[in-house]
N, C-alpha and C positions, 0 to 999 in steps of 0.2 A: 504494500500500500504506500502511495506517495505521501510525503510530508505535507501537512497543511501549510498554505502560503501565509507568510507573515505580511500583514498590511500596515499602513501608516497608523492605523488605529490601535495596533497592539501596544500594550504598556511598555514603556522604555525599559523597565526592569526585566521584562521577558526577553526583549531584544538583546540586552546585555548578557543575560544568562545563556541564551542559545548561542550567541557569538562566542562566548567564552568556552562553553562546553564542547560544542561540535563533536559530541560523543554518540548520541542516539538519533536515529532517523525520524521517529514519529513522536513517541510519548514525551521526550524531554522538551520539545518545543510546543507542546500543548499548553494552554493557559494553566498556570499553577493554581491550585486551590488555596483558599485562605489558610487551611491547616499547613500546607506545604510551605507557604511563605512564612508563616509564624514559626515553624520549626527551624527554618534557616536563620532566624534571629537568636537562637538559643545556643549557649555553650554550657555543657554539663561537666562536672568534675568527677574524676575517678582516680583511685589509687591503683597501683600495679596489680593488686590482688583482685581488682574488680573489672578486668578487661572484658569479660563476657558481657557484663552489663553495658560497658562502653560500646562494644560491637553492636549490641542491640540498638542502642541510641543512634549510632551511625547509620544503621540500616533504616532507622525510623526517620531519617532526613534532617537531623539536627545540623546546625551550621558549624559547630565546633566541639572539640573535646579538650578539657584542661586535664593534663596529667599532673597528679599530685605525688604524694610520697610513695616510695617503693625502692627496693634494693636491686634494681635491674642493672645489668651491664649496658653500655652504650649500644652494643650489638642487639641485645634483647629489646631495648627500647625501640631501636630501628625496626625490628621485626613486628613489634606491637603497633607502631604507627603505620606501617605498610598494611597490616591486617585491617586496621581501622579505616584507612583510605579505600581499601577494596570493598569493605562493607558499605561505605558511603557511596561508592560508584554503583552499588546494587540498589540504592534507594530510588524512588520514583524520579526525582530530578537528577540524580547522578552527580550532584555538585560536590566537589572536594571539600574537605574539612579544614577549618582553622584548627591546628593542634598547638595548644598554648601551654606555657609553663610560667611560674613565678620566678624567673631566673634573674633576680635583681641584685644579688650579692651574697656574700658568704654567710650572712645571718639566716638566710632562708633555706639554703640547701646544704646538707652535709655531703661529704665526698662520695658517698655510696649512692646518693639519690639519682635514680635513672641513669647511672653511669656518667653523669656530667662532672666536669672538672670544677674545683672549688674556686669561686670568685672572691676577690677582696670585697669587703663591705663598702658601701658608698662613702661612709665617713672616713674610711682609710684612704679612699681616692681623694676626698676633700683635703685630707692631711698631706698626702703626697703632692697634690696640686700640679699635676702634669696632664694637661689637656691632650697632648699628642699621644702619649702612651695609653691614656684611658680610651681614646678612640680606637687605637690598634687592638687593645685588649678585647673590646667588645666586638670588633670585627672578627677576631679569632674565636671569641665565645659564640658569636652568631654562626660561624662556619661549623662549630661543633654541634650547635642545635640543628642545623640543616642536615648534618651527617646522621643525626638521630631521627630525622623525619619531622622535626618541630619547626613551625613557621611563624609563630607569634610568641612574643615575650611580654609579660605584664611588667613593664619597666621601661625607662628608669623612673624611680621615685623622684618627683620634683617638689616634694614638700620641703618647705624652709623650716627647719626645726628651731622655732623661737622659744619653745617652752621646755625648760630642763626637766620638767615632770611629765613630759609626754610619755604615755605608757606603751606606745606601739610603734612609733616612728624611730626616734633616737638615731642609732647608727645606720638606719636605712636611709637617712638623709645625708646629702653631701655636706651640710653645715647650716649655719644660721645667717649667712650672707646671701641674699637673693640673687645677686649678680654672679657669685661663685656657683651657686646651685644651677643657675641658667647655663653658665659656660660649660661646666662639667656634664650636666644633663645633655646638653647639645652634643658633646663628644660621644656620649653613649648612643644617642639617636643616630649619629652619623655612622658609627661602627656597625650597629645592628642593621641599618638599612643597606649599607654596602655589602653585607653578607646575605641579604635576601630575607631578613627577618622583619616582621611587622612589629615595631615597638609601640607599646600602649603606655603613654605617660600617665602618671597618677600622683595624687588623688585630688582631682579638681573639685572645688577651687582652693584646696589646700588643707592638709591634715596636721601641719606642723605646730599649730598653736593649741592643739587639743590636750585636755587633761584626762580624758577617758578613752577607752579602747572600744572602737566601733564593732569589734567582734562580740563584745559583751553588753554594750548599751549604746544609746544614741547620744553621742557627744554634742554639746552646744558650744559654739565659738562666737562669743559676743564681740565681734570686731566691727568697726565702721567700714563702709565701702571704701573710704579713703585709705584707711590702714590696710585693708585687704589688697587694694590695687598697688599700694606702695611696696608691699613685701611679698605676699603669698601668690599673687597673680603674675609676678615678674617672670619666673621661669616658664610658666605656661604660655605667656605672651611670646616669649622668645622661641619656644618650641613650635608654636603655630606659625610664626614668621619663617621658621626653618623648614616648614612643610611636613611636620610630624603627621602620620596618617591616622592616628587613633588617640583618644583621650579617655581615661577612666574617671568616672565620677566618684565622689566620696559620700559615704553614709553619714553626713554631718549636717546639723541644722545651723544655719547662719541667720539669725533673726533679722539682720540688716537686709537680707536678700529675699527671704520667704519664710513662711511658717511650716514648710515641709523640708525634709532632708534633701540635699542637693540631687541625689539620684532620682528623686520623685518630683523634682521641681522644674516646671517649664520656665520659671523666672531665671533659674540658674543655667539650665541647658540651652533653651532657645533664646532667652533674653541676654544673659551674660556671655556664655561660651560662644554661641553662634552670632548673636546680634552685636554684642559688645566687642568681642575679640576677633570676630570674623572667621571662626573655625568652620570648615566645610567638610571635614573628614568623618570618621567613624566614631560615634559616641558609645562608649562601653561602660556598663555598670560594674561596680565592685560586686562581690558575690552576694546574691540576694537571700542567702540563708544565714547571714550574720544577724546577731541579736538586734543591732540598730534598726534593722528592717522587720525582722520577724516579731519584734515587740509591737509593731504597728499592724502587720498584715501577713498573710501567708506568702511564700515565695512566688507561687503562680499569680496571685493577685498583684504582687509587687512588680512582676515582669510586665503585666499589662499596664500598670500605673506608670512605670518607667518609660515604656514605649510611648504612651500617650504624652508624657512630658517632653519627649524628644530623644530618648536613648534609642540606639539602633541594635546593638549587640548586647544580649541580656545574659549575665552569668547567673546560672541557677544554683551553683554549688552541687550538692548531691540530691537536690529535689527532683521530683518526677517530671520529666520534660513533657510527658503526655498531658498532664494536668495543666501545665502552662500553655501548651498548644490549644487545648480546649478553652481555656480562659480567654486567651487573646482572640481566637476566632469568634468566640461567643460575643465578646465586646465589640468586635467589628460589625458583626451582624446586627447587634442591637443599636449601633450608632454611637456607643460610648467612645469608641476609637474610630476615627475616620479611616476608610480604606486607603485614602491618599497618604496618611501617616504610615500605615503598614507598608504600602508600596515604596515610599521614600526610604524607609529603613531597609527593606529588602534590596532596593537598588544600591544603597550604600554598602551593604555587606558584600554583594556580588562585585561591585566596582573595586572594593578594597582587595578582594581575592584576586581579581584580574590584575590590578596594579602591582601586586606582590608576586605575580607569576605562579600562583598556586595551582591554576588550572593546567599548567603545562610544565613547569620547571621541576627538575629533579636534581638531587645533589649527589655527586659522586664522592665517596669517601676519599680523603686525602690526608697524608700524614703531616700534621702541623703541631702536634702536642708540645714538642720542644719549644717552638716559638711562643706558644700560649703560656707555658710555664715560665719561660724566661721573662716575659713581660709582667706576669703576675708577681714573680719574685722581685723584680725591680720596683714595681709600684708599692709592694708590701714593705720593702726595705726603706723606701722613701717616706712611707706613711708614719712609721713608729716615731712618736714624739717624746722628747725628754722634757717633761713639765718642770721638774726640778731634780738636780743631781745630788746635792747633799754630800758630796765627797764619796759617794758609793758607786758611781757609774764612771768607768767600769768597776766591777767588784774588786776589792783588794785581794791580792794573791795570798796563798798560804792560809786562808781562813776556811773553816767548815761552813758550808752553805746548805741551808734547808729550803727547798723549793716547795711551797705549799699552795696547791692550786684548787680553786673551787670552780666547778662547772658541771653541766649535764654530762651523762656518760658518753653521749655521742661525740664529744669533743676530746675524749681521753687520749686518742691517738695523736691528735694535734699537739697536746701538751708535751708529749715526748720530744718534740722537735727542739724545744728550749733546753730541756734536760740533756739531750744529746750534745747540744752545742757546748754546754758547760763541761761535760765529761771530755769531749774532744779537745778542749782548751786546757785540760789538766786540772780542773777544779775538783776539790774534794766535796762533792755534792750528793745529796740524797733528795729524792722527790717523793712527795706525799700528795695523794689525790683524794678530794672529798666532793660530795655532791653539792648542788647549788645551795642547799640548806643543811644545817647540822642536825643529825639525829641524836637522841639521848645517849650520853656517854662519849660522844665524839670530841667534845671539848677537851676532855682529859687526854685523848689521843693526840690532839693538836698541840697541847702544851708539852706533852712528852716528846713529840717530834721536834719541837723548837728548842727543847732544853739542851740538846747536844750540839747545837749549831752556834757559830759566832755571828753569822749574818743570815737574815731571813729575806726570802723573795716570796712575796704574797700575791697571788692572783685573785683579783676580785671580779666575779662574773655577775654583773647586775644589768638586767635587760632594760628596766624601766626606772622612772623616777620613784615609783613605789618599790623600794628596795627590799630584798630578802633580809629581814632584821637579824636572824640568827647568824647568817654569814657575816654581815656587817659588824655585828658586835664581837664575833670571834676574831675577826681580823684586827679590830681595835684593841682587843685584849693582847694580841701578839705584838702589835705596834707599840703599845704602852708598857710592854714588859721590860723595856730598857735596852733591848738588843737592836742594833742597827737594822733598819728595814727598808727594802725597796718594794714599793707597791706597783703591781702591774694592773692597770685598768684594762681588763680583757675585752670588754664590750662597750657599754655606754659610758663615755668619759665623764658624765655628770656625777658618777659615783666618787670621783676624786675628792669632792668637797666633804665627803663623809669621813675622810681619813686625814685630818689636819696634822696628826703626829708623824706621818710617814716622812722620813728624811729625803727619800728619793722617789720619784714617780715617773713611770713610763705609760703612755697611752697607746693602746694597740688598735682600738676601734673594731675589733673582731678577732675571734680566737681561731684563725686559720693556721694551718701548718706553716705557711710562709711567714706570717707575722710573728709566730712563736719562735721560729728560727732566727728572724731578724732581731727580736728582743734578746735572744741568747747571744747573738754576735755583738750586740751593743753592750750587754753586761760583761762580756769577756774582752771588750776593747777592739774587736775585729771590725766594727762598723761604727762610724760616727753618726749619731741620729740627726736627721734633717727635716723631719715632719714638723708641721705647724698645727696648732689647735684650730680646727675649723669652726668651733663654737666657743662661746664664753662660758667659763665655769664659775658658778656662784661660790661665794666664800663659805656658805653653809647650804646644806640640802633643803 
């Protein structure tokens, strides 16, 4: 049977889709149903253990899959993404998937996740302050993603971290200077795009001033529009001028802008982002299964509300995509959402896939790991910052050193990089490892470990402004014991103000193997620290 002829009256989205696909003779160029168009607006999240469900969603015609946690090798990830794309090709429209990851920095992915290499955190990059190397790094990182069959990255984070007590951004930000965030964020965008990755900058209009975590509640940021424009919008304005293809909205309420969270606000999306800043690309929601949204409505209802407000690509998290399809299609039929808004979002999703070459481009694996690791190592070594030396950096020779590290178990392997550097330099060192919070009886183990040492190296792992009190108190007990102490701020540098008694302080901005090795080289005198503090540290927490 011959294909139906496309006439000038056919919707533009349909023309784009058929031109992009060129895969099927008849069914693929028939008028898509409301349900098929709605499904193309959805991204659903799955762990590596849930690939059967992901494959079902791909066959059901969703627009994308977000891969989350899982201990796959890069090769296994590639096999999984190819399987998902084959399933998508078998769907009625046959449109390829966005396959996305939160590949924004070392704080989000551990080295075993999906076989991807470990990136520096954004705050490390802010401390290293090297725009050229940052762009190269993310080009290489993007090539790695392409090797794995991934074509979209939820990053870079363009939030300007102006609040030391921010519970969720912190080291995910390049710093507190909006121009620096814009400059380094632009370098990440350039690197990703050169590698064929769709970067999705986040979290518009800014998450950096928040005091609450949108995963757990709905933060309210009471800033004037003038203050917002002068600080938090600066990196987004620069990214839009650079031609960034996609922007992710924040689940944050800005009373100066609207009485709805940004993700559900037409005033924020259509008014500020598109009307005020002139953005014409793909508007992506943050995950709609976060408490900031589910405290107001269900994820399917939120998907429909976000679409109505102007969002195009709707992240459902692990919610049922079929319910979201039914909700969106039902609201279009009832007139709650106009079909023109649905078609506009569908057109934008299809156009973004075409522009990224997702309909036709494939990636041939190529060996570049050495170059990737060389750049990562160089940036990590530039990032580590000597906040104060106190005559203890480098460590005095001939003294017994106790290295006491606090962190989650998944970072234990990275901690060994520092210890190995001390041993290789000939130091009499012993390392002790504790979880992020002390359990009953562990304080005695701590003091016993410190008792036999002349110098203490103490690793503080604090993710947020709301610090782990047992860890903080234990470190202060050791600092105030009278023994010379070097504090390693392993993650969020705002924890430095909690340890005024530490004679020497190094800020690492993320506990990667590379920064731990760099810290070891600084402590042994093999490396001169050159990082700068990218944020202001308060005198007190």
